[in-house]
C-alpha positions as CSV (number, residue, x, y, z in Angstrom):
1,X,147.4,258.6,-49.6
2,X,143.9,257.7,-48.2
3,X,140.4,259.0,-48.1
4,X,139.3,261.2,-45.2
5,X,136.5,259.7,-43.0
6,X,134.4,262.9,-43.5
7,X,134.1,261.9,-47.2
8,X,132.7,258.4,-46.8
9,X,129.0,259.3,-46.8
10,X,129.3,261.9,-49.5
11,X,131.2,259.4,-51.7
12,X,128.7,256.6,-51.2
13,X,125.6,258.7,-51.7
14,X,127.3,260.5,-54.6
15,X,128.1,257.2,-56.3
16,X,124.5,256.0,-55.9
17,X,123.0,259.3,-57.2
18,X,125.3,259.4,-60.2
19,X,124.5,255.8,-61.0
20,X,120.8,256.4,-60.8
21,X,121.1,259.5,-63.0
22,X,123.1,257.5,-65.6
23,X,120.6,254.6,-65.6
24,X,117.7,257.1,-66.2
25,X,119.6,258.8,-69.0
26,X,120.3,255.5,-70.7
27,X,116.6,254.7,-70.5
28,X,115.3,258.1,-71.6
29,X,117.9,258.7,-74.3
30,X,118.6,255.1,-75.3
31,X,119.0,256.0,-79.0
32,X,121.2,259.1,-78.4
33,X,124.7,257.8,-77.7
34,X,126.3,261.2,-77.5
35,X,124.0,262.3,-74.6
36,X,124.7,259.0,-72.8
37,X,128.4,259.3,-73.1
38,X,128.3,263.0,-72.1
39,X,126.6,262.1,-68.8
40,X,129.0,259.2,-68.1
41,X,132.1,261.4,-68.7
42,X,130.7,264.3,-66.6
43,X,129.7,261.8,-63.8
44,X,133.2,260.3,-63.8
45,X,134.8,263.8,-63.7
46,X,132.6,264.8,-60.7
47,X,133.3,261.7,-58.8
48,X,137.1,262.0,-59.4
49,X,136.9,265.5,-58.0
50,X,135.1,264.3,-54.9
51,X,137.8,261.7,-54.4
52,X,140.5,264.3,-54.9
53,X,138.8,266.7,-52.5
54,X,138.6,264.2,-49.6
55,X,142.2,262.9,-50.0
56,X,144.2,262.5,-46.8
57,X,147.9,262.6,-47.4
58,X,150.2,261.2,-44.7
59,X,152.2,264.0,-43.1
60,X,154.1,263.1,-39.9
61,X,156.2,265.6,-38.0
62,X,158.3,265.7,-34.9
63,X,156.6,268.2,-32.5
64,X,158.6,271.3,-31.7
65,X,157.3,273.6,-28.9
66,X,159.1,276.6,-30.5
67,X,157.4,276.4,-33.8
68,X,153.9,277.1,-35.1
69,X,153.0,275.1,-38.2
70,X,150.3,275.9,-40.8
71,X,146.9,274.5,-39.7
72,X,145.8,273.9,-43.3
73,X,146.9,273.8,-46.9
74,X,146.3,276.9,-48.9
75,X,147.4,280.5,-49.3
76,X,148.2,283.0,-46.6
77,X,145.7,285.9,-47.1
78,X,146.0,287.8,-43.8
79,X,149.0,288.8,-41.6
80,X,148.0,291.6,-39.3
81,X,147.4,292.8,-35.8
82,X,143.7,292.8,-35.0
83,X,141.3,292.8,-32.1
84,X,140.2,289.3,-31.2
85,X,136.7,289.7,-29.6
86,X,135.6,286.2,-28.7
87,X,138.2,284.9,-26.2
88,X,141.2,287.1,-25.7
89,X,139.3,290.4,-26.1
90,X,142.6,292.2,-26.9
91,X,145.0,292.7,-29.8
92,X,146.5,289.6,-31.4
93,X,148.6,288.8,-34.5
94,X,146.3,287.1,-37.0
95,X,147.6,284.7,-39.7
96,X,144.9,283.4,-42.0
97,X,145.1,280.5,-44.6
98,X,142.5,280.4,-47.3
99,X,141.7,276.9,-48.7
100,X,140.3,276.6,-52.2
101,X,138.2,273.6,-53.2
102,X,141.4,272.0,-54.7
103,X,143.4,272.1,-51.4
104,X,143.5,269.3,-48.8
105,X,140.8,270.3,-46.4
106,X,141.8,268.5,-43.2
107,X,142.8,270.9,-40.4
108,X,145.7,270.2,-38.0
109,X,146.9,271.5,-34.6
110,X,149.7,274.1,-35.2
111,X,151.0,273.5,-31.7
112,X,150.9,271.0,-28.9
113,X,149.1,271.6,-25.6
114,X,145.8,271.5,-23.7
115,X,142.5,272.6,-25.1
116,X,141.2,275.5,-22.9
117,X,138.2,276.6,-25.0
118,X,136.0,275.3,-27.8
119,X,133.2,277.4,-29.2
120,X,130.9,277.0,-32.3
121,X,129.0,279.9,-33.8
122,X,126.4,279.7,-36.7
123,X,126.6,282.7,-39.0
124,X,126.7,283.9,-42.6
125,X,128.5,282.4,-45.6
126,X,130.3,285.4,-47.1
127,X,133.4,284.7,-49.1
128,X,136.2,283.3,-46.8
129,X,138.7,286.0,-47.7
130,X,136.4,288.8,-46.6
131,X,137.9,290.7,-43.6
132,X,134.7,290.3,-41.6
133,X,134.3,286.5,-42.3
134,X,136.3,285.6,-39.1
135,X,133.6,287.4,-37.0
136,X,130.4,287.0,-39.0
137,X,130.6,283.6,-40.8
138,X,129.8,280.2,-39.4
139,X,132.9,279.4,-37.4
140,X,134.5,277.2,-34.7
141,X,137.1,278.4,-32.3
142,X,139.7,276.4,-30.4
143,X,142.2,277.8,-27.9
144,X,145.3,275.8,-27.0
145,X,147.6,276.5,-24.0
146,X,151.1,275.2,-24.7
147,X,153.3,273.8,-22.0
148,X,155.1,277.2,-21.8
149,X,151.8,278.8,-21.0
150,X,151.2,280.6,-24.3
151,X,147.6,280.6,-25.5
152,X,147.0,280.2,-29.2
153,X,143.6,280.5,-30.9
154,X,142.7,278.6,-34.1
155,X,139.4,279.5,-35.8
156,X,137.8,277.4,-38.6
157,X,135.8,279.8,-40.8
158,X,133.2,278.6,-43.4
159,X,133.1,280.4,-46.7
160,X,130.6,281.0,-49.5
161,X,130.8,277.4,-50.7
162,X,131.6,275.6,-47.4
163,X,128.5,274.2,-45.7
164,X,129.8,272.2,-42.8
165,X,132.6,272.7,-40.2
166,X,133.7,269.6,-38.3
167,X,135.7,270.1,-35.1
168,X,137.1,267.2,-33.1
169,X,138.5,269.3,-30.2
170,X,137.2,268.9,-26.6
171,X,137.9,271.1,-23.7
172,X,140.8,269.9,-21.4
173,X,141.9,267.5,-24.1
174,X,145.7,267.1,-24.5
175,X,146.6,267.5,-28.2
176,X,149.7,267.0,-30.3
177,X,151.1,269.3,-32.9
178,X,150.2,267.9,-36.3
179,X,147.2,265.8,-35.3
180,X,143.8,266.5,-36.9
181,X,141.6,269.1,-35.3
182,X,138.8,269.0,-37.8
183,X,137.6,269.4,-41.4
184,X,135.8,272.0,-43.5
185,X,133.9,270.9,-46.5
186,X,134.2,272.7,-49.8
187,X,136.2,276.0,-49.5
188,X,137.0,277.9,-46.4
189,X,139.8,279.4,-44.2
190,X,141.6,278.9,-40.9
191,X,142.8,281.7,-38.7
192,X,145.6,281.5,-36.1
193,X,145.7,284.2,-33.4
194,X,149.2,284.6,-31.8
195,X,150.6,287.0,-29.2
196,X,151.5,290.4,-30.7
197,X,155.2,290.4,-31.5
198,X,155.4,286.8,-32.5
199,X,158.0,286.2,-35.2
200,X,156.3,285.4,-38.5
201,X,158.0,283.0,-40.9
202,X,155.8,283.4,-44.0
203,X,155.0,286.4,-46.3
204,X,151.5,287.3,-47.4
205,X,150.2,285.2,-50.3
206,X,152.6,282.4,-49.7
207,X,151.3,278.9,-50.4
208,X,151.5,276.7,-47.3
209,X,150.9,273.1,-46.3
210,X,149.7,271.7,-42.9
211,X,152.5,269.9,-41.0
212,X,155.1,271.1,-43.5
213,X,155.2,274.9,-43.5
214,X,156.3,276.8,-40.4
215,X,154.3,280.0,-40.1
216,X,155.7,281.5,-36.9
217,X,158.1,281.0,-34.0
218,X,157.1,281.3,-30.3
């Protein structure tokens, strides 16, 4: 278990800010021990949560071109055929994984292949489980073409709490199933768009883990 690189700045600045606050509290309320201890305990709890949020567990897998793995930890909130309007502009099978603030928030490639498209779109911050969040919220879209020629779209969607999407993907980049594709800070969801008729391996509301749970077969 390690700390994700996206958390370094937040953890450093968070530590400095909490330290300054506690120093000021000790100066202002020097004679009120209960207040001082309350701030210390709350600061420790907040910092432990930040460490927990930016944790990066080691999860290796052997790539399999016939499988689609979950791109994120969380709960499956959508399994449906829907119109994908950004890249395919036709009907696709959408599987969406919602990440709460308590899930691991690194996102991983569900398949291996070549990056054909990367697009970022600013937008709203409605709750991530809202049906329209995939089209209206801040989002980043990645399309991977597998060696078999199948194109799979992954979309990182910001939620009501999330305020920054990080995407590492570059067009024409060769990527490996299970490697990191990005990170979303503080609550969000990841959509996967597959060809209609793809065999789904998970039911709605199932808890899944990136690099561990198979969500479909192609």
